[in-house]
N, C-alpha and C positions, 0 to 999 in steps of 0.2 A: 230630795233633788240632786241629780248629778251633774256635777260642774264640769263642763267640757275642758276646763283649765286643767284638771286632775288627771287627764289621760293624752291632751295634746303633745304631740312630740316625744311621748313616754315610750319605752320599750315594754311590751308586752308578751311574754310566751306563754302560749295556750295550747294543752293537749286536748284532744277530742275536738279539734275545729272542724273536722269534716261530718261530725255528726249533725243532728237536728237541733238541740240546744247549742252546739258549737258555732254552727253555721250563723244562728242569729246573733251570738254573742258576737262573731266575727264581725259581720255587717255593722253592729251596734259601734263596736270599737274603732273601726275605719272610720264610722261617721264622727267619732269624737276626736280624730286626729291622731290615733294612735299608730306607732310602728310595731306591727304585729307579725309576729312568728308562730306559725301554726305546726304541730307535730301530733300525728295522728295517722291510722291506716287509712287506704283508699276508701271512698264512700262505699256501703255494702247494700245500698237500696238503687231499685231503678222505677222512677227517677232517682236523682239525689239532688236533695235542697242545695248542697254545697255548689253542684255544677249549674243549678239553676240561678244561682245569684251570681255566677262566673268569679267566685273568690280565689281560684287558684292563681289567677293571673293580678290579684289585687294584693297579696300579702306574700310574705316569706312561706311558702308551701312545703313544708317536708313530710314527706310519706314515711313513717317508721312505726316500730312497734313499742309500746310503753314498757314492753318486759325486756327490752335490749337495754340493761344498764348502762353499759358503756356508751352505746349510741346516744343515749337519753342525756347523760352526763356530758358528751361532748357538745351536744346541742345548747343546753342550758347554758354552760359555761363561756361556750364561744359567743351566744348571743349577747351576755351580759345583761339580762332583764331589769327593769325596775319593779316590774309585777309579774308574778308567776300563778295562772290560773289552771289548776289541774281538773279536767274534767272527764278525761279518756275513761272509759268502763265498757266493760259487758253489763246492758243496762236491762235485760229483761229477765223477770222472775222465771215465767215459766221455762224460758232457754237454759236458764242456770242448771234446772234439774237435768238436762239432757247432756250439759258440758260443764260440769262442776270444776273438774281442774282447771280448765280454761278460765274459770269465772273466778277462782280464788288467785290463780296468776295473774291475770290483768286487774282485778279489783283490789287485791292486796299486796303482792309483790311490785306491781305497777306503781302503786302510791308509794309504797318505801324505795323504789328505785328514783322517783322525784325528790324525796325526803333526803336520801342521800346526796343526789346531785346538788341539792342545795346547802350541804355542809362544807361545799367548797367555795362558795360565794363568799367573797371579801366586802363587797358594797352593798349599800342598803336595797333591799329586795322584800316586797311585801309578799305573802304567798296566801292566797286561798285553795284549799282542797276541798272540792266538792263532792258530798256524798248521796245522802237520800233520806227521807223521811222514815223508810222501811228498816232505818239502823236500830231503831229501838226494840225492845223486848216487848212485843205488843200482845198486850193480856186483852185487847178488845173490849176494854171496860167503858168506851166513851169518854175518857178523860183525855184532854189534850196533852199530848208530851211535851215535857219542857226540857230544856238541854241537858240538865244534870240526872234526868232519869235513866235508869239502867240500859245498856245497850244489849240487843240480841239479834235474834233472827230463826226462825224455823226452816228456811229454804236457803239453799247455797249462796243466792244472790244477796238478800237481806243480810245475812251472817258475815259475808264477805265485807259488805258494806261496815258493819257495826266493827270488824277488824280493822278495816281502814283507818276509823276513828280511834281506835285504841291504839294504832300504830302511830296517829298523827300526834295525839296527847303525849303519847311517850317521847317522841322526837323533840316535841315543843319544849317539855319539861327538861329533857336531857341535855340538849345542844342549842335550842334558840331562846332561852330565857333572857341572855344577853348577847350583845352583838348585834350584828346588820341585818339578819334575817328574821322577819315577824311572820308568825303562822297562824292562821285561822281556819276553821273548817265551815263549810255552809251546809245546811240540811232542807232539802226541798224534794218534792216528788209530785206525780201525776200532774206533769206539764202537758198542756196542749196548746196547739197553736197551728198554723199554716205551714206547709213545708214539711210535715212528717210522713214519710212513706214507710215507715217501719212496718214489719208484719207483727201480730200480736199484739198491737195497740187498738183500743177501742176507737180512735177518732180515723185513723186512716184505713183501719178494718171498714170502718162505716162508709167513708168516703169512696172506697173500692166497690162497696157491694151496691151503693146507690148510682155510681157511673154505670156499672152493667146493669142496671135495673133489677137488681137481688134484693131481697129481704135483709136487713142487717140481723145478723146473729151474735145474740149477746149472750156470754156464757156466765156472767155474775151479775144479773140484773138488780140486786138487792144489795150489793157491796158499797158500802159509803167510803168516799175518798174526798180528800181536800184539793178539787179541781182548781186549777189557776192557769192564766194564760203564760207562754214562754216568757214574755217580757217581766212578769212580775217577779221571779225568782234571780233573772238576770240583772234587775235592778238591785236586788238585794246583793250579789255578788259585788257589783261594782262599787255600790256604798259602802259594802264592808272593806273591800280592799284601799279603797281611796281613804277611808279613816284610818285604817290599819296603818298606811303609810306615815301617816302623822302621829298617832297615839298607839304605843304600844300595849297600852292598857285593855285595847279591844280584841287582843290576841285570845282566842277561844272559840268556842262552838256557838252557832247561829242558826234560828231555824227561819226558814221563809215561806209561809203558807198564805192560803186567803183567809179572809174573814169568815166568820162561824156560818154565815149563810150560804156559802159556797161548797159547805161540806154535805155532798148530795149523792145519792145513788146514782150508780151506772144507768139505770132505767132513767132516772132525771136528766141525765147528760144527752141520752139519745132522743127524748122527747124533745129537748130543747133544740136539738140540732134540726130536728125534723119539721120546725116551725120555719127554718131558712130553706130547706131541701125537702122536694118531693120524694115520699118513700114510707116504706113500714120497718117494723123489727118484729123479732121473735125471740123466744125465752129459749136459748141454747146450752141450758146448764146441764153440766155432767157431774154426778156424784162422784164417777172415779176419778175425776181430774186431779191433778196435784194440787197441793193446799195453798191458798192465796188468801190474805187477810179480807175480812168483809168488813172492818171498820178500822178507820186509822185518821186521826189528826192531829195537828199541831199547835202548840201555844207558841205567839209570835210577841208575846211580851217583851222579851229580852231584846229583841229587834227594835221592838217600838221605842221602848224605853232608852237604850243606849246608843242606836244608829239613828233614832226618828224615822225609821222607815217603816211604811204600812203599804198593804196592796192598794191600787187605784181601780181596779176594774171588777165589778161584781160578778156572779154567775151567769146573768144572762149576757151582759156585754162581753166576757170571756167568750161564750159560744157563739155568739154574733160575730165576733171578730175573725173566729177560727172558719166557721162556715163561709163568711164573705171571701175571705182569702181563696179557699178551694174553688167557691163558685165561681169568682172573677177570673181565675187563671184557667179553669175549665172552659169558660165561654170567652175567652181571649178578650176580655175586658180591660186586664192588667196584666203585664208581665209579672213574675214571681219578685222580681228585683225591685219594681216601681211599688208594688203593693206592701212588699216587706218593708220597705223604705217608708212608706205612708202610714204604716202602722207605728212605726217606731216613732215617727212625728207625732202622731195622735198621741201615744202613751207619754211622751215628754212633755207635752204641749202645758 
């Protein structure tokens, strides 16, 4: 349970606020009464969820690059945040093969730039660095990964996030064991929900295909993923950072994933979507495509035991909420802002 009093009137600096997850989190933080400063590049999709919610006029909106160390330092130190949540990233595995240098610059050096800026903070500041479930050395054994398992990654994206985790741990041990800054990291992935318009993600790709009357092309139908609604990990981030502000003992990494029944194949996901939308899908597997993991799931035992956090929505409800968002917006039954707010209320009720 997230207490509104934990964020009401508090100053939150959020990187990546123009992205899919960042826009959902921005709206939620505004509903909780936070004073929010966003730092990110301009939205790069059309439409853009950030624009659909009209967020630019409702928070301190700074268009800037996480790789600009000096600009980032000025932004954090002038805002004087109570909370820092770092989400800005190059978030796509397949894209990381095409732009590896930019992926490492953004995901590794961008994170280090945030950590460096925090070294100059003299007032209490709780910070969560958001990475991914793909930061683990994934042997695809079927075992759920725990926070102390080895980090790794076969592709530029996954390895860049492992490197960001290693840098976060090094800064925590070297600079933030004592003093005013408290530092934790959050690992989650395969997040779905309304408002995602990115390329190369299964749900927006499927929704675009259905809207155009096309068959959904599924490139990895047998791949197993820990599917979760976007509000699930965001609730974990908020729970973690609020607790971190009160208790320095929770500084460290935490997994936020779904229950075991939500570890399902891409084929299962598409079939569930089609219960709410008319259409069909086809197997578009390409044996020559760049490597992507076929099996990955997380243990959330630490988050359950220490933070008392657990997922609320199962697989079917997650897919239903996602499909309904796109359907109601497409059919003009609800504005993106109204249905987003309603789903936040539904989740927290």
